[in-house]
C-alpha positions in Angstrom: -9.5 -12.3 -1.0 -6.3 -11.0 -2.6 -6.4 -7.7 -4.4 -3.9 -6.5 -6.9 -1.5 -3.7 -6.1 -3.7 -1.2 -8.1 -6.7 -2.3 -6.1 -5.1 -2.0 -2.8 -3.7 1.4 -3.6 -7.2 2.6 -4.7 -8.8 1.1 -1.5 -6.0 2.9 0.6 -6.7 6.2 -1.2 -10.4 5.9 -0.7 -9.9 5.5 3.0 -7.5 8.4 3.1 -10.1 10.5 1.4 -12.5 9.7 4.3 -14.5 6.9 2.6 -16.6 4.7 4.9 -16.6 0.9 4.9 -19.9 1.2 2.9 -18.3 3.5 0.4 -15.3 1.1 -0.1 -17.7 -2.0 -0.5 -19.7 -0.1 -3.1 -16.6 1.2 -4.9 -15.1 -2.3 -5.2 -18.3 -3.5 -6.7 -18.5 -0.6 -9.2 -14.9 -0.1 -10.1 -13.5 -3.7 -9.8 -16.7 -5.8 -10.2 -15.8 -7.4 -6.7 -18.9 -8.2 -4.5 -18.1 -8.4 -0.8 -20.3 -8.4 2.2 -19.8 -5.6 4.8 -18.0 -7.9 7.0 -15.6 -9.2 4.3 -15.0 -5.7 3.4 -14.1 -4.9 7.1 -11.9 -7.9 7.2 -10.2 -6.9 4.0 -9.5 -3.4 5.3 -8.0 -5.0 8.5 -5.9 -7.6 6.4 -4.4 -4.7 4.4 -3.5 -3.0 7.7 -5.5 0.0 6.7 -7.7 2.1 9.0 -10.7 4.3 8.6 -10.5 8.0 9.0 -11.8 9.1 12.4 -14.8 11.4 12.0 -14.3 14.8 13.5 -15.8 15.1 16.9 -18.9 17.3 17.2 -18.3 20.9 18.4 -18.7 21.1 22.1 -21.9 22.4 23.3 -21.9 25.9 25.0 -21.8 25.7 28.8 -24.9 27.7 29.3 -28.1 26.2 28.0 -29.4 28.5 25.1 -33.1 29.0 24.6 -34.4 27.3 21.4 -34.6 29.6 18.4 -38.1 30.8 17.9 -40.0 30.0 14.7 -40.7 32.8 12.1 -43.2 34.9 13.4 -42.9 33.7 17.1 -41.6 35.9 19.8 -38.6 34.5 21.7 -39.1 32.8 25.0 -38.3 34.9 28.1 -35.7 33.7 30.5 -37.0 32.9 33.9 -36.4 36.2 35.5 -38.0 37.8 32.4 -41.3 36.1 32.8 -44.1 38.5 33.2 -46.2 38.1 36.4 -49.7 36.8 36.1 -52.2 39.8 35.7 -53.7 41.1 38.9 -57.3 40.2 39.7 -58.1 36.4 39.3 -55.7 33.7 40.1 -54.9 30.7 37.8 -54.1 27.5 39.4 -52.0 24.8 37.4 -51.0 21.4 38.7 -48.9 18.8 36.9 -50.1 15.1 37.0 -48.1 12.6 38.9 -48.9 10.0 36.2 -48.7 11.6 32.7 -51.6 10.9 30.3 -50.8 8.5 27.4 -49.2 10.1 24.4 -48.3 13.2 26.3 -44.8 14.4 27.5 -46.4 16.2 30.5 -50.0 16.8 31.6 -52.0 18.3 34.4 -55.0 20.3 35.5 -55.7 24.2 35.4 -58.3 26.3 37.3 -59.0 29.6 35.6 -59.8 32.9 37.6 -63.5 32.5 36.8 -63.5 29.0 38.4 -63.7 26.9 35.2 -61.3 24.0 35.1 -59.6 22.1 32.4 -57.2 19.3 31.7 -54.1 20.3 29.7 -51.2 18.3 28.0 -48.1 18.9 26.0 -47.9 16.3 23.3 -44.8 14.8 21.4 -44.9 17.5 18.9 -44.6 20.2 21.6 -48.3 21.3 21.1 -50.2 22.5 24.1 -53.8 21.1 24.4 -56.6 22.3 26.7 -59.5 20.0 27.4 -62.2 22.2 29.3 -64.6 20.5 31.7 -67.3 22.8 30.2 -67.9 22.0 26.6 -67.0 25.1 24.4 -65.4 27.0 27.2 -62.7 29.5 26.3 -60.7 31.2 28.9 -59.9 34.9 28.9 -56.8 36.0 27.1 -55.2 37.1 30.6 -56.0 33.7 32.0 -54.3 32.0 29.0 -51.1 34.3 29.5 -51.3 33.5 33.3 -51.6 29.8 32.5 -48.7 29.8 30.1 -46.5 31.7 32.6 -47.3 29.4 35.4 -47.0 26.1 33.4 -43.5 27.4 32.1 -42.4 27.9 35.8 -43.6 24.6 37.1 -42.2 22.7 34.1 -38.7 24.4 34.6 -39.0 23.7 38.4 -39.5 20.0 37.5 -36.7 19.9 34.9 -38.9 19.9 31.8 
């Protein structure tokens, strides 16, 4: 395909302004009624010895891994050293499954201080689910806190 000098100048200006090949293809069709395939547009730019403007590289990530920002109304996640110790008294035992349950990122079992057990999982959306062995069982608030703290420690230790 041969372009006029005005068309060549227009294409060169579009590319200098940061247009992508898709933009050039669309503008050729809209401004000059030239319908080209994406590949034809790429070959035309090469034939004209023009080049695409390189996108700016993304800003480098900070060296230290920052904790995710909490959602409105949520407390920020504590650092490993700032995690509270489980409450005295009963012990909550958390394990992580060797084979993760389907549709879960991570799963395992928990035994609460009163001896009740439950399966737990973290789904693709980051929601923590608990499936108690005893129907309708609700662990005590201190056990839930101890479970969350222990789960966070185990998950971090395994690279989650």
